[in-house]
C-alpha positions as CSV (number, residue, x, y, z in Angstrom):
1,X,99.2,102.2,79.1
2,X,102.8,103.3,79.6
3,X,104.0,99.9,78.5
4,X,102.1,100.1,75.3
5,X,103.7,103.5,74.5
6,X,107.1,102.2,75.3
7,X,106.6,99.2,73.1
8,X,105.5,101.5,70.3
9,X,108.5,103.7,70.9
10,X,110.8,100.7,70.7
11,X,109.1,99.5,67.5
12,X,109.5,103.0,66.0
13,X,113.4,102.8,66.3
14,X,115.1,102.4,63.0
15,X,116.2,98.9,62.1
16,X,119.9,99.7,62.1
17,X,119.9,100.3,65.9
18,X,118.9,96.7,66.5
19,X,121.7,95.1,64.5
20,X,125.4,94.8,65.5
21,X,127.6,97.7,64.6
22,X,129.7,97.7,61.5
23,X,133.0,97.9,63.4
24,X,131.9,95.1,65.7
25,X,131.2,92.9,62.8
26,X,134.4,93.8,61.0
27,X,136.4,93.1,64.2
28,X,134.7,89.8,64.7
29,X,135.4,88.8,61.1
30,X,139.1,89.9,61.5
31,X,139.4,87.8,64.7
32,X,137.8,84.8,62.9
33,X,140.2,85.0,60.0
34,X,143.2,85.5,62.1
35,X,142.3,82.5,64.3
36,X,141.9,80.4,61.2
37,X,145.3,81.6,59.8
38,X,147.4,81.6,63.0
39,X,145.5,79.3,65.3
40,X,144.6,79.9,68.9
41,X,147.0,81.6,71.3
42,X,149.7,79.5,72.7
43,X,149.5,79.1,76.4
44,X,152.4,78.4,78.7
45,X,154.2,81.7,78.6
46,X,156.3,80.6,81.5
47,X,158.6,78.8,79.2
48,X,156.5,75.7,79.3
49,X,156.2,74.2,75.8
50,X,153.0,72.9,74.3
51,X,152.1,69.3,75.4
52,X,151.8,68.3,71.8
53,X,155.4,69.5,71.1
54,X,156.6,67.6,74.1
55,X,154.9,64.4,72.9
56,X,156.5,64.8,69.5
57,X,159.9,65.3,70.9
58,X,159.6,62.3,73.2
59,X,158.4,60.1,70.4
60,X,161.3,61.3,68.2
61,X,163.7,60.6,71.1
62,X,162.3,57.1,71.6
63,X,162.5,56.3,67.8
64,X,166.1,57.6,67.7
65,X,167.0,55.5,70.7
66,X,165.5,52.4,69.2
67,X,167.2,52.9,65.9
68,X,170.6,53.3,67.4
69,X,170.5,50.3,69.7
70,X,170.8,46.8,68.2
71,X,168.0,44.6,69.1
72,X,168.5,40.9,69.4
73,X,167.1,38.8,66.6
74,X,163.8,37.1,67.4
75,X,163.8,33.3,67.3
76,X,161.2,31.8,65.2
77,X,159.0,29.4,67.1
78,X,157.8,26.3,65.2
C-alpha cells in the first residue's frame, strides 16, 4: 500500500517540477547557438594545428611547387 501512496504523491507534484529548469533550457540554447556560430572547440592546444589546416597548407605548397617548375611538354602519340 505504501507504493500506491508514493505514486499518488508523485502524481500530485506540480507539472513544473517534472520539466527542465528555465536556466538549464536557456543555457542549452545559448550553447547550441554559440556552437552554430563559432563551431566546435579547436583541439590541439599544444601548438598542433588542425589537420584540415595542415592539409590545405600542403595542398597549396604542392600547387605552388608545380606552378613554379617547368614541366616538359608531353609528346602526342599517334
